C-alpha positions in Angstrom: 26.7 -36.7 81.4 25.1 -37.8 78.4 25.0 -35.1 75.6 22.2 -35.4 73.3 22.8 -35.2 69.8 20.7 -33.2 67.2 19.7 -35.7 64.4 20.8 -34.1 60.9 19.0 -36.2 59.4 16.7 -34.1 58.1 13.3 -34.6 56.1 11.7 -32.8 53.9 7.9 -30.8 54.8 4.6 -31.2 53.6 4.4 -28.0 52.6 7.7 -28.4 50.4 6.9 -31.5 48.9 3.0 -30.1 47.7 5.4 -26.7 46.7 7.0 -29.7 44.0 4.1 -31.5 42.9 2.0 -28.1 42.0 5.7 -26.6 40.0 5.2 -30.1 38.1 1.6 -29.6 37.7 1.9 -26.6 36.3 4.9 -27.2 33.5 3.1 -30.6 33.1 -0.2 -28.9 31.8 1.9 -25.8 30.0 3.6 -28.3 28.1 0.9 -30.6 27.2 -1.4 -27.4 26.3 1.4 -26.5 24.1 1.8 -30.0 21.9 -1.8 -30.4 21.7 -1.5 -26.8 20.0 1.8 -27.8 18.0 -0.7 -31.0 16.9 -3.5 -28.9 15.5 -1.0 -26.9 13.8 0.3 -29.4 12.4 -3.2 -30.9 11.2 -4.5 -27.7 9.7 -1.2 -27.3 7.6 -1.5 -31.4 6.1 -4.8 -30.2 5.5 -4.3 -27.2 3.7 -1.5 -28.9 1.9 -3.5 -31.4 0.7 -6.2 -28.8 -0.4 -3.8 -27.0 -2.3 -2.1 -29.8 -4.1 -5.2 -31.4 -5.1 -7.1 -28.3 -6.2 -3.9 -27.3 -8.4 -3.4 -31.4 -10.4 -7.1 -30.5 -11.0 -6.9 -27.3 -12.2 -3.4 -27.2 -14.2 -5.0 -30.6 -16.1 -8.1 -28.8 -17.1 -6.2 -25.8 -18.5 -3.9 -28.3 -20.3 -6.9 -30.6 -22.0 -8.7 -27.2 -22.7 -5.5 -26.2 -24.5 -5.9 -29.7 -26.7 -9.4 -28.2 -28.3 -9.6 -28.8 -32.1 -12.2 -26.5 -32.8 -15.0 -23.7 -31.0 -17.6 -25.6 -32.8 -16.8 -28.5 -30.6 -17.5 -26.6 -27.5 -21.3 -26.7 -28.6 -22.6 -29.0 -25.9 -20.6 -26.7 -23.0 -22.6 -24.6 -20.5 -20.8 -22.3 -18.5 -21.0 -25.5 -15.5 -19.4 -27.4 -18.6 -16.7 -27.9 -20.6 -16.6 -30.2 -23.8 -13.1 -30.9 -25.0 -12.5 -32.3 -28.3 -8.7 -33.1 -29.3 -7.6 -34.3 -32.5 -8.2 -37.9 -31.9 -12.4 -37.2 -32.0 -12.9 -38.5 -28.4 -14.4 -36.1 -26.0 -13.2 -35.2 -22.6 -15.8 -33.3 -20.3 -15.1 -31.5 -16.7 -18.8 -31.1 -15.4 -19.7 -29.3 -12.8 -22.4 -30.8 -10.1 -24.5 -29.7 -7.0 -23.2 -29.7 -4.5 -19.4 -30.1 -4.8 -18.7 -32.9 -6.8 -16.8 -32.0 -10.3 -17.5 -35.1 -12.8 -14.4 -36.2 -15.3 -15.5 -38.3 -18.1 -12.9 -39.0 -20.8 -13.9 -41.0 -23.6 -10.2 -41.7 -24.9 -10.0 -44.6 -21.7 -11.7 -47.4 -22.5 -14.3 -48.7 -20.6 -15.5 -46.8 -17.7 -14.8 -43.4 -18.0 -16.3 -41.5 -16.0 -15.4 -40.7 -12.4 -16.1 -37.8 -9.5 -12.2 -36.2 -9.7 -13.1 -34.0 -6.5 -15.7 -33.1 -3.9 -14.6 -30.0 -2.8 -15.5 -27.6 -5.3 -17.8 -24.6 -4.6 -20.9 -25.0 -7.4 -21.8 -21.4 -6.7 -18.2 -19.8 -6.9 -17.1 -22.0 -9.5 -17.9 -21.3 -13.2 -16.7 -21.7 -16.6 -17.3 -18.7 -19.2 -16.8 -18.1 -22.9 -15.3 -14.9 -24.3 -14.7 -13.9 -28.0 -12.0 -11.5 -29.1 -12.9 -8.9 -27.6 -13.0 -10.4 -24.5 -16.8 -10.1 -24.3 -19.0 -13.3 -22.7 -20.6 -15.7 -25.4 -23.4 -18.1 -24.2 -21.9 -21.3 -26.3 -25.7 -22.3 -27.8 -25.7 -18.6 -29.6 -22.8 -18.1 -31.1 -20.2 -21.0 -30.6 -18.4 -19.7 -33.7 -16.9 -16.4 -32.0 -15.3 -18.5 -29.1 -11.5 -17.3 -29.0 -10.6 -18.2 -25.4 -12.3 -19.5 -22.3 -12.1 -18.5 -18.5 -11.6 -20.7 -15.6 -12.9 -19.6 -12.6 -13.2 -22.5 -10.1 -13.1 -22.2 -5.8 -12.1 -25.1 -3.6 -13.0 -25.3 -0.4 -12.4 -27.4 2.7 -13.8 -27.1 6.1 -11.8 -24.0 7.1 -9.9 -23.1 4.3 -10.7 -21.8 0.4 -8.5 -22.1 -2.7 -9.2 -20.3 -5.9 -8.3 -20.5 -9.0 -8.8 -18.2 -11.8 -7.1 -19.1 -15.9 -7.9 -17.6 -19.3 -6.8 -20.4 -21.8 -6.8 -19.6 -25.5 -6.5 -23.1 -27.3 -4.0 -23.1 -30.0 -6.3 -23.7 -32.6 -8.1 -20.9 -31.5 -5.1 -18.4 -32.0 -4.1 -19.4 -35.2 -7.9 -17.8 -36.5 -10.7 -20.2 -38.2 -9.8 -22.5 -40.5 -10.7 -21.3 -44.0 -12.8 -24.2 -46.2 -9.6 -25.4 -48.0 -8.1 -26.8 -44.9 -11.4 -28.9 -43.7 
């Protein structure tokens, strides 16, 4: 008598293979979504950090240079969208907000082309330069430049989906000392 042996080499069934393929596809799509989301977060973080760095650098440069103002009379020509700074050497530096979202920097202390756009992310309508008297009342430069005691900067920088507002009050060194007497000039 011949005994039939059962085969022990058994393969996978079609259902088992489909379950494995479906499981790998689900985990693959979850991993892809997680990587895409992480990439968006990283890109957004870089964009935000770039806006913060550039805005902070420009704003602190404006504060530093505004503190060099020699005399409040040298602010003549300044407006709530333009700041003219005249340090001791007589060569002026100016910052001008231009529509729609440009900040222009002009530096006469540099020989050659001394005018450049330093930022194209500024919110023109929400950025303002304000001049104040000793009682913190707003002054219009053309009317009473001699009464200016401080300068306030409010700058709003914007990106596609984020914004950043900087505000500072500047009291140039020479303004703190008071008005020069006739024998000082």
